N, C-alpha and C positions, 0 to 999 in steps of 0.2 A: 241913288236912283238914276241920276243923269248919266253917271259913268256906265252903268249897265245898259242903259238905252243906247248910248253911243256904241258900245260893243255889239249890241244887237243889230244896229244899223250896218256895222262893218260886215255882217254876214252877207249883205246884198251888194257889195262892191263887185264890179265885173271881173271875171278871170281873164287877165291879159297875158298870161304866161305863154299861151300858144302863139300869140302874135309876135312875141319877142323872139321866138325860134323860127318863125315862118320865113320861107324863101320865096313864096308866091307873092308877086307884086300886088295882086288884087287884095292881099291881106295887109297892106301897109297901114301904118298908124295914121297917116294923113287921110286915107280913105275912111278909116273908122271915125275920125273927127268930123269929116264931112257928113257922115250919116247922122250925127247928132244935131245937125242944123234943122230948122223947121222944114226945109225942103226934103232933107234926107229922111226925117221921121215920117213925113207925109207919104213918101214913096213906100216905106216899110208898112205903114198902116194900110195903104191901098192894097197890098198883097193879102192882108188879113181882114178882108172886108166881111160884112155881116153874113153874106151867104156862105162864105168859107167857114166862118165860125159856127154857123148853124150845122152844116154838114159834119164838121170836125167833132162837135159836141155829140151829135147823133151817132157817129161811128164809134166814138169813145164809149158812149152808152152801151152800144151793142157789144163791144169788146168786154166791158165791165160785167154785163149780164152773162156773157158767155163764160167769163172767168169764174164767176160765182154761181154757175148754173145749178149747183147742188145745194145752194143756200137760198131757199124760197123767200125768206124774210128780206134778204138783200135784193133779190131780183125784182120783187114787187115794189120796191121803194120809188122807182121812177114813176109809177102810176099814182101812188098815194101822196107823194110829197113834191112833185114837180121839180125834182132835183136838177134835171138837165136844163130847164128854163132858167133856174137861178144861176147855174154855172154860166150860161150864155150871157146873162146880164153882168156877171162879174167880169168876164173877159171884155165886154164892150166898155165897161167903165175903166178897166185896167188900161186898155189901149187909148182911151180918151185922155187919161192922165199922162201916159207915155208921150202922146203927141204934143201936149202943151208944156211938157217939161223940156224945153229947148234952151239950153244955156247959150250964152254969148261966147263962142269959141275963139273969136278974133284975138283977144288979149293973150290967150294961151298959145295960139299959133305964133304970135309975135314973140312971146317969151321963149318958145321952143326954138325958133329960128329955122334955118335951113337944115339943121342937123337932127331933126326930130326922129328920123329913122335909126340914128346911131346912138341915141341916148340909152343909158343903162335902164334895166327893168325897173329899179327902184325910182329913178328920176322920172321915167316915163309914167309909172303908176301914179306918182304924186301929181303930175300934170293932168293925167287923164281924169282923176277924181274931180278936178276943178272943171274940166271940160265936158264930161259925159252927163252930168246932171243925174247921177245915179243914186238910187231912185229916191223920190221924196217920201220917206217912210211914214212920217206923220200924216201926210196927205193920203197915202194909200190906206192907212189904218182908219182914218176919219171917214173916207168915202166908201171903202169896201166893207168896213165892219158891220154896218146894218144888214148886209146880205150874208156875210160869213157868220155872224153871231147866231143866226138861226141854227146852223149846223153845230156850232160849238156848244150851244145850250142843249141841243137834243142829244148829243152823244154822251153827255155827262150822265143823263138819265139811264138807268140800267136797262129799261125796257126798249130803249131806242139807240143802243150802241151801234147797231148795224148801219146807221146813217153815216157815221164817220168812216166806216170801212168802205161804203159805196162811194162817197164823195171824194175821198182821198185817191182811190183808184181811178175814178172818173177824171179827176184833175190831172193825174199822172199821164193817162193815155191822151188826154186832150193836149197837154203840153208837148208831148212827143209829136203828135200830128201837126201842130202849128209850127214847131221848130223846123220840121222838114220842108216847110214852104219858104224858109228864109236862107239867106246867104250866111256863111260863117261869121262875117262881121256883124250882121243883123242879129244873129244868135247871141253874140257877146253882149249886145246892148239889151236884148229882151229877156234873156235867161234869168237875170236877177228878179225881174218882175214876176215871171212865171213861178220861180222858186218861192217868192214871197207868198203868193196865193196858195200854193200847195202846203206850205208850212203853217200858214195862219190857221188852217182848219185843224191840223193834227198836232201841232206843237203847243205846249203850254208855256212858251217863252214869256208871254206877257204876265202870266201868273207867277213865273219865277221872278220877274222884275218887280212885281208888286210885293212879293214875299220878302225879297232881299232888302227892299226899301225900309223895312221895319228894323233893320239892324244898323248899328253905328258903322261908319266906314272903316274904322280901325278894329272892328270885331273879327274874330277868327272865321265866323260864318261868311261874312261879306268878302273877306280876302280870298278864301278858297274858291268861292263862286266867281269872283272877279278874275282869278287866275285860270280857272277851267273853262269858263264861258266861251272865250274866243278860240279855245283849242278843240271845240266840239267836233268840227269836221276832221281835223287831224287825228283825233282819238278814234273816230268812226272808221277812218281809212286804215288806221293801224290794226284795229280789231278785225276789220273785214279781211285784210291781207292774211292775218293769222288763221282765220276761219277757212280760207281757201286752201292754205297749206295743210291744215289739220284734217279737213274734210274734202279731199280732192274729188271724191266720187259722189258727193251730195247732189241729189236731184229732187226738185220739187215740181209742182204742176207747171210752173213757168219755164223750167229747164235747169241748167247748171248754174253754179254760183258765178261763173265767169261771163255769163251773157250780159250785154249792156243794160237791159232793162232791170235785171236782178241786181246788178251792181248799184244802180241808182237807188232802187228800193231799199237795199241793205244799208247803204250809207245814210239814207234819209231816216230809216227806222232806228239805226244805232244812235242818231242824234236825238230822236224822239225819246228814246229810253234814257239818255243822259238828262234831258230836260225834266223828265219825271223823277229821276234820281235826286236832282238838286231841289226839286219841289218838296220831296219827302224830307230831305235834310233841313230845309229852311222852315218848313211847317212843323218840324219835329213830329211827323206823323207818317204812318205807312198807308194811309187811306188812298193817296194818289196811285200807288202801285197795286195795292190789293183790290181796290174797288173800281179802278179805271183801267190801268195798263194790262194787268193780268187777264181781266175779263175781255178786253179788246183783242188781246193776243190769242186767247182761247177761241174766239169767234172765227178768226181768220186762218191762223197757221195750220191747224190740222186739216182743214178743208183744202188748202193748196198743197198739201203733202209735205209740210215741214215737220220732221220728226223731233221727238223729245231730246234726242242726243244733240241735235243742232241748237235747240233752244237753251239747253243746260250749258253747253259750251259757250254760246253767245253771251250769256249773262256772266259766266265765270271770267271770260276774257275781258269783258267790259269793265267789271269792277276791279280787276287786276290792273288794267291799263290806267284807270283813274287813280288808283292807289299809288302806282309807280311814279306818277307825276306830282304827287303831294309830298310835302316835307314830313319828317318824322312826327312832328307835333300834329300836323293836319291828318296824318294817317290814323292817329289815335282817335280823332274826331270822326273819321270816316268808318272805322272798323265795325262798329255796331250796325251801321246802315248797309255796308257791303254784305254782311252776313244775313241781315233781315231781308235784304233785297232778293237774294238767292232762295231763301226759305219761302218767301211769298209765292214764288213760282213752283217750288217743290211741293208745297202744300196743295196746290191745284194741279198736280201732275196728271191726274186722271182725265182732266179736261183736254189734255194735249195728245190724247191717243189718236193716232192716224188710222182710220178705217182702211181695210185692205184695198178697197176700190180706188184709193188715192195714191197707193204705192207706185212710184215710177210712172205716174199718169202723164202721158204726153199727148197733146192734141195734134192730130195730123192736119195740116193746112187743107189737104184735099178733102178729108172727111168733114172738116169744119165748113168748107165751102158747100159741100153737098147738103149739109143739114141746115143751111141758112133758110129762114122763113122768107116769104115773099117780101115782107117789110125790109128785112135785112138786105135782100138782093137789090131792092129798089134804092136803098141808101147807098150801097156800094156803086150802083150804076150812076147815081147822082154825083158821087165823088169823082168818078171817072169823067163824066160830062163836065164837071167843074174844072178838072185838070185841063181838059181840051180847050175849054173857054179861056182859061188863064194863059195857055200857051199861045193863043191867037192874039191876045191883047198886048 
């Protein structure tokens, strides 16, 4: 169990690769370390003050409602469940934890010496893990779980699966809006925190950890999950790259596969699918895929214009990539599940029919602006006012 928890924590280490290749002096490693100090973190938090968080959550709500405009059950959630207010509380708590997680960087700077900028990526990454204080997973789980648990419990119930759809998209849009307010170095430090929040609602990683804890560490089940768990992002990226090559003309409600927002969503969702796959394997049950994942996918994908061909290829490439990384003995263990996984979606194929009105549906920014309600216009005006206020401060 401890081993899997440590691997889970590794998912939230900062991505420092861009800094290693950067030529801009403002992106130096020493500047990054300075941002981890109490003063540096306070400066970052001041940018993401409560008023900005409120406006960002409200704009994200508008975008989410617009995105799912043809799904009344989702659009009405914000009225009946106070989703946006809970999201605001989550971000306030998240930033509170970030601000008080200020490690002592002096020993690391001393150890790095004057040649910190010339250190290899591996050496620099090791030092950075000590200095960045990234992130306190146990603390995040303990303090955020009471708020996030509401959504996690609700979406498991068949009658309330729309909650997960709404909250995941809302968090995704909010994260995008908040990251736009930060410098590249600040984004390096805060992205893992935002990633954690988005994943905690949608990913059953904790359930995977709990399920694998029932197996001996030398068992075949434990070893295969231990091997594949840290490769989740790499597997997702590989499958996504193949999808882009095989479906170069694929277009959904949000646009083409190569658009940044869609890239993020695809990589995220491919990792969600992996988590459910391992949950099925560990629980020796197809319930997680048949009664949770397939149902959730059927709620969202047809509505946003994702056709069955894409879904079928997505699953095929995913199980093939997982199998290709397994040993011959492990593949024997996986084979029934890879087959059953694809059959679970195939049996519900009729749920993934895309109505004609969603085919190649593209929302024009100008038409969208014209259709904004007075409430939406007010919120956008508030965001512009906020931007002007921020530039004067």
